[in-house]
Chimera marker file (.cmm) of the C-alpha trace (Angstrom):
<marker_set name="trace">
<marker id="1" x="-23.059" y="-10.287" z="18.440" r="1" g="1" b="0" radius="0.5"/>
<marker id="2" x="-20.133" y="-8.095" z="17.371" r="1" g="1" b="0" radius="0.5"/>
<marker id="3" x="-19.362" y="-8.056" z="13.660" r="1" g="1" b="0" radius="0.5"/>
<marker id="4" x="-15.632" y="-7.757" z="12.951" r="1" g="1" b="0" radius="0.5"/>
<marker id="5" x="-16.368" y="-6.303" z="9.521" r="1" g="1" b="0" radius="0.5"/>
<marker id="6" x="-17.121" y="-2.966" z="11.120" r="1" g="1" b="0" radius="0.5"/>
<marker id="7" x="-13.496" y="-2.781" z="12.227" r="1" g="1" b="0" radius="0.5"/>
<marker id="8" x="-12.133" y="-2.994" z="8.683" r="1" g="1" b="0" radius="0.5"/>
<marker id="9" x="-10.930" y="0.280" z="7.199" r="1" g="1" b="0" radius="0.5"/>
<marker id="10" x="-11.819" y="0.906" z="3.573" r="1" g="1" b="0" radius="0.5"/>
<marker id="11" x="-9.029" y="1.153" z="1.027" r="1" g="1" b="0" radius="0.5"/>
<marker id="12" x="-8.593" y="4.399" z="-0.864" r="1" g="1" b="0" radius="0.5"/>
<marker id="13" x="-6.683" y="3.486" z="-4.015" r="1" g="1" b="0" radius="0.5"/>
<marker id="14" x="-4.604" y="6.346" z="-5.356" r="1" g="1" b="0" radius="0.5"/>
<marker id="15" x="-3.896" y="6.906" z="-9.036" r="1" g="1" b="0" radius="0.5"/>
<marker id="16" x="-3.547" y="3.634" z="-10.915" r="1" g="1" b="0" radius="0.5"/>
<marker id="17" x="-2.440" y="1.633" z="-7.845" r="1" g="1" b="0" radius="0.5"/>
<marker id="18" x="-5.450" y="-0.720" z="-8.035" r="1" g="1" b="0" radius="0.5"/>
<marker id="19" x="-5.035" y="-1.432" z="-11.755" r="1" g="1" b="0" radius="0.5"/>
<marker id="20" x="-1.320" y="-1.974" z="-11.238" r="1" g="1" b="0" radius="0.5"/>
<marker id="21" x="-1.946" y="-4.457" z="-8.413" r="1" g="1" b="0" radius="0.5"/>
<marker id="22" x="-4.499" y="-6.291" z="-10.542" r="1" g="1" b="0" radius="0.5"/>
<marker id="23" x="-1.792" y="-6.713" z="-13.193" r="1" g="1" b="0" radius="0.5"/>
<marker id="24" x="0.440" y="-8.628" z="-10.757" r="1" g="1" b="0" radius="0.5"/>
<marker id="25" x="0.768" y="-12.388" z="-11.382" r="1" g="1" b="0" radius="0.5"/>
<marker id="26" x="-1.922" y="-14.373" z="-9.551" r="1" g="1" b="0" radius="0.5"/>
<marker id="27" x="0.230" y="-15.498" z="-6.601" r="1" g="1" b="0" radius="0.5"/>
<marker id="28" x="1.606" y="-11.984" z="-6.028" r="1" g="1" b="0" radius="0.5"/>
<marker id="29" x="-1.898" y="-10.510" z="-6.347" r="1" g="1" b="0" radius="0.5"/>
<marker id="30" x="-3.325" y="-12.978" z="-3.809" r="1" g="1" b="0" radius="0.5"/>
<marker id="31" x="-0.508" y="-12.370" z="-1.348" r="1" g="1" b="0" radius="0.5"/>
<marker id="32" x="-0.752" y="-8.571" z="-1.695" r="1" g="1" b="0" radius="0.5"/>
<marker id="33" x="-4.529" y="-8.748" z="-1.183" r="1" g="1" b="0" radius="0.5"/>
<marker id="34" x="-4.107" y="-10.901" z="1.912" r="1" g="1" b="0" radius="0.5"/>
<marker id="35" x="-1.529" y="-8.494" z="3.342" r="1" g="1" b="0" radius="0.5"/>
<marker id="36" x="-3.749" y="-5.476" z="2.634" r="1" g="1" b="0" radius="0.5"/>
<marker id="37" x="-6.659" y="-7.188" z="4.404" r="1" g="1" b="0" radius="0.5"/>
<marker id="38" x="-4.428" y="-7.564" z="7.464" r="1" g="1" b="0" radius="0.5"/>
<marker id="39" x="-3.628" y="-3.839" z="7.305" r="1" g="1" b="0" radius="0.5"/>
<marker id="40" x="-7.355" y="-3.033" z="7.025" r="1" g="1" b="0" radius="0.5"/>
<marker id="41" x="-7.891" y="-4.954" z="10.275" r="1" g="1" b="0" radius="0.5"/>
<marker id="42" x="-5.131" y="-3.001" z="12.012" r="1" g="1" b="0" radius="0.5"/>
<marker id="43" x="-2.598" y="-5.833" z="11.854" r="1" g="1" b="0" radius="0.5"/>
<marker id="44" x="0.900" y="-5.550" z="10.384" r="1" g="1" b="0" radius="0.5"/>
<marker id="45" x="1.625" y="-7.308" z="7.098" r="1" g="1" b="0" radius="0.5"/>
<marker id="46" x="3.856" y="-10.383" z="7.262" r="1" g="1" b="0" radius="0.5"/>
<marker id="47" x="6.798" y="-8.684" z="5.530" r="1" g="1" b="0" radius="0.5"/>
<marker id="48" x="7.010" y="-4.896" z="5.296" r="1" g="1" b="0" radius="0.5"/>
<marker id="49" x="9.288" y="-1.967" z="5.914" r="1" g="1" b="0" radius="0.5"/>
<marker id="50" x="8.738" y="1.676" z="6.817" r="1" g="1" b="0" radius="0.5"/>
<marker id="51" x="9.280" y="4.149" z="4.008" r="1" g="1" b="0" radius="0.5"/>
<marker id="52" x="9.985" y="7.306" z="6.020" r="1" g="1" b="0" radius="0.5"/>
<marker id="53" x="11.572" y="8.949" z="2.978" r="1" g="1" b="0" radius="0.5"/>
<marker id="54" x="8.114" y="8.915" z="1.348" r="1" g="1" b="0" radius="0.5"/>
<marker id="55" x="6.302" y="10.276" z="4.395" r="1" g="1" b="0" radius="0.5"/>
<marker id="56" x="5.380" y="9.717" z="8.017" r="1" g="1" b="0" radius="0.5"/>
<marker id="57" x="3.485" y="6.447" z="8.432" r="1" g="1" b="0" radius="0.5"/>
<marker id="58" x="4.154" y="5.148" z="4.911" r="1" g="1" b="0" radius="0.5"/>
<marker id="59" x="5.022" y="1.456" z="4.689" r="1" g="1" b="0" radius="0.5"/>
<marker id="60" x="5.861" y="-0.929" z="1.886" r="1" g="1" b="0" radius="0.5"/>
<marker id="61" x="4.414" y="-4.434" z="1.716" r="1" g="1" b="0" radius="0.5"/>
<marker id="62" x="7.025" y="-6.817" z="0.353" r="1" g="1" b="0" radius="0.5"/>
<marker id="63" x="5.778" y="-9.606" z="-1.915" r="1" g="1" b="0" radius="0.5"/>
<marker id="64" x="8.490" y="-11.781" z="-3.418" r="1" g="1" b="0" radius="0.5"/>
<marker id="65" x="7.475" y="-14.585" z="-5.788" r="1" g="1" b="0" radius="0.5"/>
<marker id="66" x="9.088" y="-16.759" z="-8.428" r="1" g="1" b="0" radius="0.5"/>
<marker id="67" x="7.766" y="-14.240" z="-10.983" r="1" g="1" b="0" radius="0.5"/>
<marker id="68" x="9.533" y="-11.284" z="-9.366" r="1" g="1" b="0" radius="0.5"/>
<marker id="69" x="9.518" y="-8.718" z="-6.580" r="1" g="1" b="0" radius="0.5"/>
<marker id="70" x="6.328" y="-6.761" z="-6.024" r="1" g="1" b="0" radius="0.5"/>
<marker id="71" x="5.619" y="-3.878" z="-3.668" r="1" g="1" b="0" radius="0.5"/>
<marker id="72" x="2.574" y="-2.033" z="-2.353" r="1" g="1" b="0" radius="0.5"/>
<marker id="73" x="3.169" y="1.326" z="-0.636" r="1" g="1" b="0" radius="0.5"/>
<marker id="74" x="0.448" y="2.451" z="1.723" r="1" g="1" b="0" radius="0.5"/>
<marker id="75" x="-0.342" y="4.640" z="4.712" r="1" g="1" b="0" radius="0.5"/>
<marker id="76" x="-2.771" y="3.384" z="7.356" r="1" g="1" b="0" radius="0.5"/>
<marker id="77" x="-2.278" y="5.900" z="10.169" r="1" g="1" b="0" radius="0.5"/>
<marker id="78" x="-5.454" y="7.832" z="9.358" r="1" g="1" b="0" radius="0.5"/>
<marker id="79" x="-8.668" y="6.511" z="10.879" r="1" g="1" b="0" radius="0.5"/>
<marker id="80" x="-10.848" y="6.954" z="7.785" r="1" g="1" b="0" radius="0.5"/>
<marker id="81" x="-8.985" y="4.693" z="5.339" r="1" g="1" b="0" radius="0.5"/>
<marker id="82" x="-5.918" y="2.788" z="4.261" r="1" g="1" b="0" radius="0.5"/>
<marker id="83" x="-4.445" y="4.814" z="1.414" r="1" g="1" b="0" radius="0.5"/>
<marker id="84" x="-2.696" y="2.643" z="-1.174" r="1" g="1" b="0" radius="0.5"/>
<marker id="85" x="-0.248" y="5.016" z="-2.790" r="1" g="1" b="0" radius="0.5"/>
<marker id="86" x="1.534" y="2.815" z="-5.313" r="1" g="1" b="0" radius="0.5"/>
<marker id="87" x="1.712" y="-0.813" z="-6.497" r="1" g="1" b="0" radius="0.5"/>
<marker id="88" x="4.623" y="-1.876" z="-8.658" r="1" g="1" b="0" radius="0.5"/>
<marker id="89" x="7.143" y="-4.543" z="-9.604" r="1" g="1" b="0" radius="0.5"/>
<marker id="90" x="10.733" y="-3.977" z="-8.534" r="1" g="1" b="0" radius="0.5"/>
<marker id="91" x="13.431" y="-4.676" z="-11.095" r="1" g="1" b="0" radius="0.5"/>
<marker id="92" x="16.484" y="-4.234" z="-8.830" r="1" g="1" b="0" radius="0.5"/>
<marker id="93" x="17.351" y="-4.426" z="-5.130" r="1" g="1" b="0" radius="0.5"/>
<marker id="94" x="16.914" y="-0.677" z="-4.798" r="1" g="1" b="0" radius="0.5"/>
<marker id="95" x="13.489" y="0.937" z="-5.199" r="1" g="1" b="0" radius="0.5"/>
<marker id="96" x="13.538" y="3.103" z="-8.328" r="1" g="1" b="0" radius="0.5"/>
<marker id="97" x="13.404" y="6.853" z="-7.755" r="1" g="1" b="0" radius="0.5"/>
<marker id="98" x="10.422" y="7.085" z="-10.112" r="1" g="1" b="0" radius="0.5"/>
<marker id="99" x="8.417" y="4.728" z="-7.903" r="1" g="1" b="0" radius="0.5"/>
<marker id="100" x="9.361" y="6.742" z="-4.815" r="1" g="1" b="0" radius="0.5"/>
<marker id="101" x="8.347" y="9.966" z="-6.568" r="1" g="1" b="0" radius="0.5"/>
<marker id="102" x="4.915" y="8.566" z="-7.492" r="1" g="1" b="0" radius="0.5"/>
<marker id="103" x="4.286" y="7.545" z="-3.872" r="1" g="1" b="0" radius="0.5"/>
<marker id="104" x="5.500" y="10.924" z="-2.552" r="1" g="1" b="0" radius="0.5"/>
<marker id="105" x="3.191" y="12.856" z="-4.891" r="1" g="1" b="0" radius="0.5"/>
<marker id="106" x="0.196" y="10.745" z="-3.922" r="1" g="1" b="0" radius="0.5"/>
<marker id="107" x="1.014" y="10.990" z="-0.210" r="1" g="1" b="0" radius="0.5"/>
<marker id="108" x="1.227" y="14.784" z="-0.501" r="1" g="1" b="0" radius="0.5"/>
<marker id="109" x="-2.159" y="14.805" z="-2.247" r="1" g="1" b="0" radius="0.5"/>
<marker id="110" x="-3.683" y="12.764" z="0.609" r="1" g="1" b="0" radius="0.5"/>
<marker id="111" x="-2.320" y="15.226" z="3.186" r="1" g="1" b="0" radius="0.5"/>
<marker id="112" x="-3.627" y="18.185" z="1.185" r="1" g="1" b="0" radius="0.5"/>
<marker id="113" x="-7.107" y="16.657" z="0.805" r="1" g="1" b="0" radius="0.5"/>
<marker id="114" x="-7.310" y="15.849" z="4.509" r="1" g="1" b="0" radius="0.5"/>
<marker id="115" x="-6.296" y="19.402" z="5.421" r="1" g="1" b="0" radius="0.5"/>
<marker id="116" x="-9.028" y="20.855" z="3.187" r="1" g="1" b="0" radius="0.5"/>
<marker id="117" x="-11.793" y="18.877" z="4.903" r="1" g="1" b="0" radius="0.5"/>
<link id1="1" id2="2" r="1" g="1" b="0" radius="0.2"/>
<link id1="2" id2="3" r="1" g="1" b="0" radius="0.2"/>
<link id1="3" id2="4" r="1" g="1" b="0" radius="0.2"/>
<link id1="4" id2="5" r="1" g="1" b="0" radius="0.2"/>
<link id1="5" id2="6" r="1" g="1" b="0" radius="0.2"/>
<link id1="6" id2="7" r="1" g="1" b="0" radius="0.2"/>
<link id1="7" id2="8" r="1" g="1" b="0" radius="0.2"/>
<link id1="8" id2="9" r="1" g="1" b="0" radius="0.2"/>
<link id1="9" id2="10" r="1" g="1" b="0" radius="0.2"/>
<link id1="10" id2="11" r="1" g="1" b="0" radius="0.2"/>
<link id1="11" id2="12" r="1" g="1" b="0" radius="0.2"/>
<link id1="12" id2="13" r="1" g="1" b="0" radius="0.2"/>
<link id1="13" id2="14" r="1" g="1" b="0" radius="0.2"/>
<link id1="14" id2="15" r="1" g="1" b="0" radius="0.2"/>
<link id1="15" id2="16" r="1" g="1" b="0" radius="0.2"/>
<link id1="16" id2="17" r="1" g="1" b="0" radius="0.2"/>
<link id1="17" id2="18" r="1" g="1" b="0" radius="0.2"/>
<link id1="18" id2="19" r="1" g="1" b="0" radius="0.2"/>
<link id1="19" id2="20" r="1" g="1" b="0" radius="0.2"/>
<link id1="20" id2="21" r="1" g="1" b="0" radius="0.2"/>
<link id1="21" id2="22" r="1" g="1" b="0" radius="0.2"/>
<link id1="22" id2="23" r="1" g="1" b="0" radius="0.2"/>
<link id1="23" id2="24" r="1" g="1" b="0" radius="0.2"/>
<link id1="24" id2="25" r="1" g="1" b="0" radius="0.2"/>
<link id1="25" id2="26" r="1" g="1" b="0" radius="0.2"/>
<link id1="26" id2="27" r="1" g="1" b="0" radius="0.2"/>
<link id1="27" id2="28" r="1" g="1" b="0" radius="0.2"/>
<link id1="28" id2="29" r="1" g="1" b="0" radius="0.2"/>
<link id1="29" id2="30" r="1" g="1" b="0" radius="0.2"/>
<link id1="30" id2="31" r="1" g="1" b="0" radius="0.2"/>
<link id1="31" id2="32" r="1" g="1" b="0" radius="0.2"/>
<link id1="32" id2="33" r="1" g="1" b="0" radius="0.2"/>
<link id1="33" id2="34" r="1" g="1" b="0" radius="0.2"/>
<link id1="34" id2="35" r="1" g="1" b="0" radius="0.2"/>
<link id1="35" id2="36" r="1" g="1" b="0" radius="0.2"/>
<link id1="36" id2="37" r="1" g="1" b="0" radius="0.2"/>
<link id1="37" id2="38" r="1" g="1" b="0" radius="0.2"/>
<link id1="38" id2="39" r="1" g="1" b="0" radius="0.2"/>
<link id1="39" id2="40" r="1" g="1" b="0" radius="0.2"/>
<link id1="40" id2="41" r="1" g="1" b="0" radius="0.2"/>
<link id1="41" id2="42" r="1" g="1" b="0" radius="0.2"/>
<link id1="42" id2="43" r="1" g="1" b="0" radius="0.2"/>
<link id1="43" id2="44" r="1" g="1" b="0" radius="0.2"/>
<link id1="44" id2="45" r="1" g="1" b="0" radius="0.2"/>
<link id1="45" id2="46" r="1" g="1" b="0" radius="0.2"/>
<link id1="46" id2="47" r="1" g="1" b="0" radius="0.2"/>
<link id1="47" id2="48" r="1" g="1" b="0" radius="0.2"/>
<link id1="48" id2="49" r="1" g="1" b="0" radius="0.2"/>
<link id1="49" id2="50" r="1" g="1" b="0" radius="0.2"/>
<link id1="50" id2="51" r="1" g="1" b="0" radius="0.2"/>
<link id1="51" id2="52" r="1" g="1" b="0" radius="0.2"/>
<link id1="52" id2="53" r="1" g="1" b="0" radius="0.2"/>
<link id1="53" id2="54" r="1" g="1" b="0" radius="0.2"/>
<link id1="54" id2="55" r="1" g="1" b="0" radius="0.2"/>
<link id1="55" id2="56" r="1" g="1" b="0" radius="0.2"/>
<link id1="56" id2="57" r="1" g="1" b="0" radius="0.2"/>
<link id1="57" id2="58" r="1" g="1" b="0" radius="0.2"/>
<link id1="58" id2="59" r="1" g="1" b="0" radius="0.2"/>
<link id1="59" id2="60" r="1" g="1" b="0" radius="0.2"/>
<link id1="60" id2="61" r="1" g="1" b="0" radius="0.2"/>
<link id1="61" id2="62" r="1" g="1" b="0" radius="0.2"/>
<link id1="62" id2="63" r="1" g="1" b="0" radius="0.2"/>
<link id1="63" id2="64" r="1" g="1" b="0" radius="0.2"/>
<link id1="64" id2="65" r="1" g="1" b="0" radius="0.2"/>
<link id1="65" id2="66" r="1" g="1" b="0" radius="0.2"/>
<link id1="66" id2="67" r="1" g="1" b="0" radius="0.2"/>
<link id1="67" id2="68" r="1" g="1" b="0" radius="0.2"/>
<link id1="68" id2="69" r="1" g="1" b="0" radius="0.2"/>
<link id1="69" id2="70" r="1" g="1" b="0" radius="0.2"/>
<link id1="70" id2="71" r="1" g="1" b="0" radius="0.2"/>
<link id1="71" id2="72" r="1" g="1" b="0" radius="0.2"/>
<link id1="72" id2="73" r="1" g="1" b="0" radius="0.2"/>
<link id1="73" id2="74" r="1" g="1" b="0" radius="0.2"/>
<link id1="74" id2="75" r="1" g="1" b="0" radius="0.2"/>
<link id1="75" id2="76" r="1" g="1" b="0" radius="0.2"/>
<link id1="76" id2="77" r="1" g="1" b="0" radius="0.2"/>
<link id1="77" id2="78" r="1" g="1" b="0" radius="0.2"/>
<link id1="78" id2="79" r="1" g="1" b="0" radius="0.2"/>
<link id1="79" id2="80" r="1" g="1" b="0" radius="0.2"/>
<link id1="80" id2="81" r="1" g="1" b="0" radius="0.2"/>
<link id1="81" id2="82" r="1" g="1" b="0" radius="0.2"/>
<link id1="82" id2="83" r="1" g="1" b="0" radius="0.2"/>
<link id1="83" id2="84" r="1" g="1" b="0" radius="0.2"/>
<link id1="84" id2="85" r="1" g="1" b="0" radius="0.2"/>
<link id1="85" id2="86" r="1" g="1" b="0" radius="0.2"/>
<link id1="86" id2="87" r="1" g="1" b="0" radius="0.2"/>
<link id1="87" id2="88" r="1" g="1" b="0" radius="0.2"/>
<link id1="88" id2="89" r="1" g="1" b="0" radius="0.2"/>
<link id1="89" id2="90" r="1" g="1" b="0" radius="0.2"/>
<link id1="90" id2="91" r="1" g="1" b="0" radius="0.2"/>
<link id1="91" id2="92" r="1" g="1" b="0" radius="0.2"/>
<link id1="92" id2="93" r="1" g="1" b="0" radius="0.2"/>
<link id1="93" id2="94" r="1" g="1" b="0" radius="0.2"/>
<link id1="94" id2="95" r="1" g="1" b="0" radius="0.2"/>
<link id1="95" id2="96" r="1" g="1" b="0" radius="0.2"/>
<link id1="96" id2="97" r="1" g="1" b="0" radius="0.2"/>
<link id1="97" id2="98" r="1" g="1" b="0" radius="0.2"/>
<link id1="98" id2="99" r="1" g="1" b="0" radius="0.2"/>
<link id1="99" id2="100" r="1" g="1" b="0" radius="0.2"/>
<link id1="100" id2="101" r="1" g="1" b="0" radius="0.2"/>
<link id1="101" id2="102" r="1" g="1" b="0" radius="0.2"/>
<link id1="102" id2="103" r="1" g="1" b="0" radius="0.2"/>
<link id1="103" id2="104" r="1" g="1" b="0" radius="0.2"/>
<link id1="104" id2="105" r="1" g="1" b="0" radius="0.2"/>
<link id1="105" id2="106" r="1" g="1" b="0" radius="0.2"/>
<link id1="106" id2="107" r="1" g="1" b="0" radius="0.2"/>
<link id1="107" id2="108" r="1" g="1" b="0" radius="0.2"/>
<link id1="108" id2="109" r="1" g="1" b="0" radius="0.2"/>
<link id1="109" id2="110" r="1" g="1" b="0" radius="0.2"/>
<link id1="110" id2="111" r="1" g="1" b="0" radius="0.2"/>
<link id1="111" id2="112" r="1" g="1" b="0" radius="0.2"/>
<link id1="112" id2="113" r="1" g="1" b="0" radius="0.2"/>
<link id1="113" id2="114" r="1" g="1" b="0" radius="0.2"/>
<link id1="114" id2="115" r="1" g="1" b="0" radius="0.2"/>
<link id1="115" id2="116" r="1" g="1" b="0" radius="0.2"/>
<link id1="116" id2="117" r="1" g="1" b="0" radius="0.2"/>
</marker_set>
């Protein structure tokens, strides 16, 4: 019998992205977790957008709740893991430059680490 669990990529949480996601309100946290599980299985999240300005293959999971707008930036194009670069709450329609900068720095670190292996 084939076990689907072997097809699930591990998540490599970067910086404080895991702690930040855990601080989301319960409904946002559940939804983000569900969407990340889909990504681990190789499926697209329900609502997402590419974030090419951050880096090739970076996407943003969109989680909108009554408590606010929440985002999880990740890259899943590498076979060894899904790298969660940044988890945060959006305050305005436009993603803050500081949030983009955090994700860019962490994406660059992933690329550097992979090159050194």
